[in-house]
N, C-alpha and C positions, 0 to 999 in steps of 0.2 A: 077256560070257565075258572081257574084259578084265581086269574087276577080278577075276574067280575065278581067274584064272592067277597076277596080280600077289598075291592074298593067298595062295596055294598057293606060291608062289616066295619071300615073305618069311619066312613061316614057316619054309621048308625051310632058306633061308638062316642065320637067327639058331640053328637046331638045329645045322647044321653047324658054326658058329664057336663055340656052347657046347662041342662034343664035344671040339674041337682045343684050347681054353683053358682049360677048367674046372680044370687042375691046374695053370696057371700064374699068373705076377703081371702077366699082361698083357690081364686081363678087361675092361678099359677098352677096347679095342680096338672093341667092341660100339657105343660113341658114334659111332665113325666109318661102322661097318657101318649104323648107323640111317641117317645122312646119305646113303650109298652108295645104300642101299635106296629111301629117298624119291626121290632123283633117276632112279634105273634106273626103278621103277614110273611115274614121272611120264613120262617120254621113252617107255616103251613103250605107254602110254596114247595118243601122240599119234603112233606108227607103227604100230601094231596093224594087223596084215595085212587086219583087213577093213573097214578106214577108208581115206582119202585123208588126206595129211597135208596139212593146211588152213592156212590165214593165221595163225591164232591157234596152230595147233599148233607152225609154226615159231618163232613169237616165244614160245611156254611152254618151248619146248626149250633157247632161248637163255638165257633167266630162270633155267629151274631149274641149268643147267649153271654160272651164274655165281655162283649161290648155292651151289651144290657146290663151286664152286672156291674160295670164301670160306671156307665152314664148314668144311669137308672140309678143307682146307689148314691151316686155324687147327689142326683136332683133331690133326691128325698133327704139327704143329708142338709141341704140347703135349705128345703121348704122347713123342716121341723125346726132348723136352729133359728128360723125368722120369729119374733114374737109379734110382727105385725104383718100388713099384707107385702108381698114382694114389691119393692119401688118402682121397678118395670112395669109392673099391671097397674100400680096406685097411679102412674102418671099417665096410663091410658085412660084410665075411670076420669081422673080430671080433664084431660085435654078433649075426650068424647062427650062429656057433660050430659045433656038430655038426649042424645042418641047412643048413649053407651050400651044399651040393650043389643039393638042393632048392629052396633060396629064389632060387640062383643062375640056374636052369633057368628059374623061374616069369618072374624079372626079364627075361631073354633073351626069352620068349614074349610078354611083354610090350611089347618093344623091336619083335617083328613086329608085333603089332598097331599100335605107334606108326606103322611105316613106312605100313600102309594108310592109317589115320588122316590123315595130315599128308600124303598123297600124295592123298585124295581133292578137295581145293580144285581140283587140275590137270584130273582126271578129272569133276569137276562143271562145270567152264569149257568142255573141249571138249564133253560132253554139251550144254550149252544153248547156245554161242557157235560160228561156225566164223571170224569176220571178227574185224578189229580197229576197234572202233566207237568213239566219242568217249569213253564210259567206260571203253574199253579203252586209251586213250591217257594217263587220268588212273591208269589200274592200272598201264601201263608205267612211268610216271613213279614212282609211289611204290615199284613193286618196284624201280626202280634208285637211287633215293635211300633206299631200307631197306639194299638191298646197301653202299652206298657210306658209309653213315652206320655201319653194325656193322663193316664193315671199317676203319674209320677210329676207332672205339672200341676193338675189339679191338688194333689196331695201338699205340695210344697206351698201353693199358695193358700189352702186352709189353715196348714200352720201359721203362716205368717198371719194372717188375719187374725189368729187367736192370740197372738203372741202378745201382751200388755208393751203399749209405747208404741207399736207400728200404725195407729190410727192416724191417718191422713201421709202417710209413707207410700211408696212404690218399691212392690216386691220385686228385687233382683238377685233372689238365692238360686240356684240351681239352674234349672232349663231357662228360668226368666232372667236370668242376665244375658241371654244368648238372642233371646227374641220375646216380643212385646205379648204374643200369643202362642207360647210352644203347644199349649192343649188344643187351639184351631190346626196348628200344622201338623199333631201327631193324629186328629181326627181325620184329618183329610189325607195322611197316609193310610189309613185304614182302608177308606173307600177307593183309596187308588189300588192297594191290595185286592179287593174284590172284583175290579177290572181284570187284572191279571189272571184270577182264578178262570174267568169264562173266555179267555182267547183260545180259540179254535181255529186256527189260521188266517190268514188276511183278510177273510169276508168278515170275520168277528170283531175286527178292531174298532167298529162303530161302538163297542161297548164303553173304550172310553170318554164317552159324551157324558156317563154319570160321575165320574170325578171330577170333570170340567164343571159340572153342575154345582156339585157340592163345594167346589172354590170359589164360583160365583158366589153362591149363598154367603159363604164365609167372610170373604173379600169384601162384599158390596153390598148386602141385604140384611142379614142377621146376627152375624158376627163382630168382625172387628168395627164397623161401624158405630153399633150399637155400644158395644164396651168401651171405645176409646170417649166416646161423648161423655157417658157417666164418669169416666176417669177424670176426666177436663174439669168436668162439673166439680167435681168432689176434691180433687188435688193438683190445680189445673199447673203451677208453675212446677211442682217437681214432675208430674207427667208431661210437661213437654222438655224439659231436659231428658227425660227417659227415651222420648221418640226422638229426638235429635243423635242418640248415642245409641241405640239397640235395634236391631233389623226387625221391620214389623212382623214377617211371618215366618221365613225362612230361618233356623238359626242359624248365628253366624259370630264372628267374634264383635265384641262392643269396640265403639270407637274410643280412643284412650280417654276422653273426658268422662266415660262412665266409671273408670277405676276410682 
């Protein structure tokens, strides 16, 4: 029942946001709404009236709130810093033309589906496990490392972009020296940690389908392809050299020519 309620609430949320924002230049707010929805659904699963809040439930609530503070805060900062419409959504508006409203609605509905998909790891962990096990300790460590690593990556990139003279340059500071997408890598590490929190014997190993799903999204759908395409449009030569010298995803030592 909790999953059905969360599903209905998620789709209702994105539909309301669509109706409020469809004729504005602030449609990128859906990014924050998605983040808020995933966290809200996850917390709801843990406190749903038909269940007690277990030890694992409390830990998951704290981890998800930390995830929301990191990602949601970054999205809000990025949105407020923009003086005009987010470039990604402006390009969608231009490419969709006369069918913009219909396609934007479908896009928002897809975000509602995304809320449920990305909250399923927490729902599954609570279904499989109630306490923090040895695997759970590993999972918590991965979640915390992922949150800290993603925050450090975002912070470094934000500082780089705000530094005068860096326009058109590629950030190679901090973790960006070892990975072209350290924020995505550590984001994935967080979701891998959630899977470990739900392990309850061999029969529960199916929960690892969720970090695999997140990995597919990051590497092939919404993450790396979008960011790299934008980077090549804005600073092609410099970014191609960066691609040749730096690991795409997993942090690793750069090739000598990156020095």
